[in-house]
C-alpha positions in Angstrom: 11.3 -16.5 30.6 11.5 -18.6 27.6 14.8 -20.3 26.8 16.0 -17.8 24.0 18.5 -19.2 21.7 21.7 -16.9 20.7 19.6 -13.5 19.4 16.2 -14.7 19.9 15.6 -12.5 22.7 16.8 -9.7 20.5 14.6 -10.8 17.4 11.4 -11.1 20.1 12.5 -7.3 21.1 12.5 -6.2 17.6 9.4 -7.7 16.6 7.3 -6.2 19.8 8.8 -2.5 18.7 7.7 -3.1 15.2 4.5 -3.8 16.5 4.3 -0.5 17.2 3.3 -0.9 21.1 3.8 -3.1 23.8 7.7 -2.4 24.2 7.9 1.3 23.2 4.9 2.5 25.5 6.5 0.9 28.7 9.8 0.9 28.7 12.2 3.4 30.0 16.1 2.2 30.0 17.4 3.6 33.4 16.3 0.2 35.1 14.5 -1.9 32.8 11.9 -2.8 35.1 8.8 -2.5 32.7 10.8 -4.4 30.0 11.9 -7.1 32.0 8.8 -7.7 33.4 7.6 -8.4 29.6 9.8 -11.4 29.3 9.6 -12.6 33.2 12.6 -13.1 34.0 13.2 -15.7 36.8 16.6 -14.2 38.1 19.3 -11.6 37.6 20.7 -13.8 34.8 17.9 -13.2 32.8 17.6 -9.1 33.4 21.1 -9.6 32.5 20.2 -11.2 29.0 17.7 -8.5 28.3 19.7 -5.7 29.1 22.6 -7.3 27.0 20.4 -7.9 24.4 18.7 -4.0 23.9 22.5 -3.0 24.2 23.3 -5.2 21.5 20.6 -4.0 19.2 21.7 -0.5 20.1 25.0 -0.9 18.7 23.6 -2.4 15.4 21.5 0.3 15.2 18.8 -1.5 15.2 17.2 0.6 18.3 17.3 3.9 19.2 17.1 5.6 22.9 15.4 9.3 23.3 14.6 11.2 25.9 10.4 12.1 26.1 9.2 13.4 29.2 12.5 13.2 31.4 12.1 9.2 30.4 14.9 7.4 27.9 12.5 5.6 25.3 13.8 3.1 23.3 12.4 3.2 19.3 12.9 0.8 16.4 15.1 2.3 13.5 14.7 1.6 9.8 17.1 -0.7 10.1 15.5 -2.6 13.0 12.1 -2.2 10.6 14.1 -3.8 8.0 15.3 -6.7 9.9 11.9 -7.6 10.9 10.7 -7.6 7.5 13.3 -10.1 7.3 11.9 -12.3 10.0 8.2 -12.1 8.4 9.8 -13.5 4.9 11.1 -16.5 5.9 7.5 -17.3 6.8 5.7 -16.1 4.0 3.7 -18.5 1.6 1.5 -18.3 -1.0 -1.7 -19.8 -0.2 -3.9 -21.6 -3.0 -7.5 -21.3 -2.7 -10.0 -24.4 -3.1 -11.4 -23.1 -6.5 -9.3 -21.1 -9.4 -10.9 -18.3 -10.7 -9.5 -18.4 -14.2 -6.8 -16.0 -14.0 -3.4 -15.8 -14.0 -1.3 -13.8 -11.9 2.2 -12.9 -13.4 5.2 -11.4 -11.9 8.0 -9.7 -14.3 10.8 -8.1 -12.7 13.8 -5.9 -14.5 16.5 -5.3 -11.4 19.8 -3.8 -12.8 22.9 -5.8 -13.3 24.5 -3.4 -10.5 21.5 -5.0 -8.0 22.6 -8.9 -9.0 22.6 -10.8 -5.8 19.4 -8.9 -5.2 18.0 -9.9 -8.4 19.2 -13.4 -7.5 17.6 -13.3 -4.0 14.3 -12.3 -5.4 14.1 -15.1 -7.9 15.0 -17.5 -5.6 12.1 -15.8 -2.9 9.5 -15.7 -5.1 10.1 -19.6 -6.4 10.6 -20.6 -2.8 7.1 -19.0 -1.6 5.1 -20.9 -4.6 5.5 -19.5 -7.9 6.1 -21.0 -10.8 8.8 -19.9 -13.3 8.0 -19.6 -17.2 11.2 -17.1 -18.0 14.0 -16.3 -15.6 12.3 -13.3 -14.5 8.9 -13.9 -15.3 6.7 -16.3 -12.7 3.0 -16.9 -12.3 0.5 -18.4 -9.7 -3.0 -18.7 -10.1 -4.5 -17.4 -7.0 -4.1 -13.7 -6.3 -0.9 -13.0 -4.5 0.0 -9.1 -4.9 0.2 -8.6 -1.3 2.6 -11.0 -0.9 4.9 -10.1 -4.2 4.6 -6.4 -2.8 6.1 -7.0 0.6 8.9 -9.3 -1.3 9.7 -6.3 -3.0 9.6 -4.1 -0.2 12.2 -6.1 1.9 14.7 -6.2 -0.9 14.4 -2.5 -1.5 13.0 -3.2 -5.4 9.3 -2.8 -5.3 9.4 -0.3 -8.1 11.1 -2.8 -10.4 8.2 -5.5 -10.3 5.3 -5.9 -12.3 2.7 -7.4 -11.1 0.1 -8.8 -13.5 -3.6 -10.7 -14.1 -4.3 -12.4 -17.3 -6.8 -15.1 -18.5 -4.4 -16.5 -21.1 -0.7 -17.8 -21.6 0.7 -20.0 -24.3 1.4 -23.2 -23.2 -0.5 -22.8 -19.9 -1.0 -26.8 -20.1 2.7 -27.3 -18.3 1.7 -24.4 -15.6 -1.7 -26.0 -14.9 -0.5 -29.4 -14.3 1.8 -28.0 -11.9 -0.6 -26.3 -9.7 -3.2 -29.2 -10.3 -5.8 -27.3 -11.8 
């Protein structure tokens, strides 16, 4: 078993559940034998850590235990799925292509004042993944990025407040082109 930092084992369990298979299909709670085998514990301390991680996830309502055909099966909840999306959000970046196709991808959002924290987080994340701000809530990128923007919007629960546009002309595009080396 790897030397998981605090919280890392729970993170790996959640990711496995979200992938829809390798843990859900093979593990029953009473003895946890199959789950424990996945993480290759060397001793009883490692098995205990796996049990503790699962109990912690259950207390935080990220997983639930349900009975199926006489076995207790662990399933990921909506809250757990959202947490997993957050893990992937940390890694997301936009990938520029070799050659620009002449189209600008413009992302605009209008998030209500009641969700100011989300609006600020979206703005930060869109800049962080590589888009260039041309106004407070308008960003541009020279390559396709709809999937990434959809993902960010879904994670923050505001996808319906985000507009994705493909355009061939932007006034003052020279500054943006310099930014992207086009």
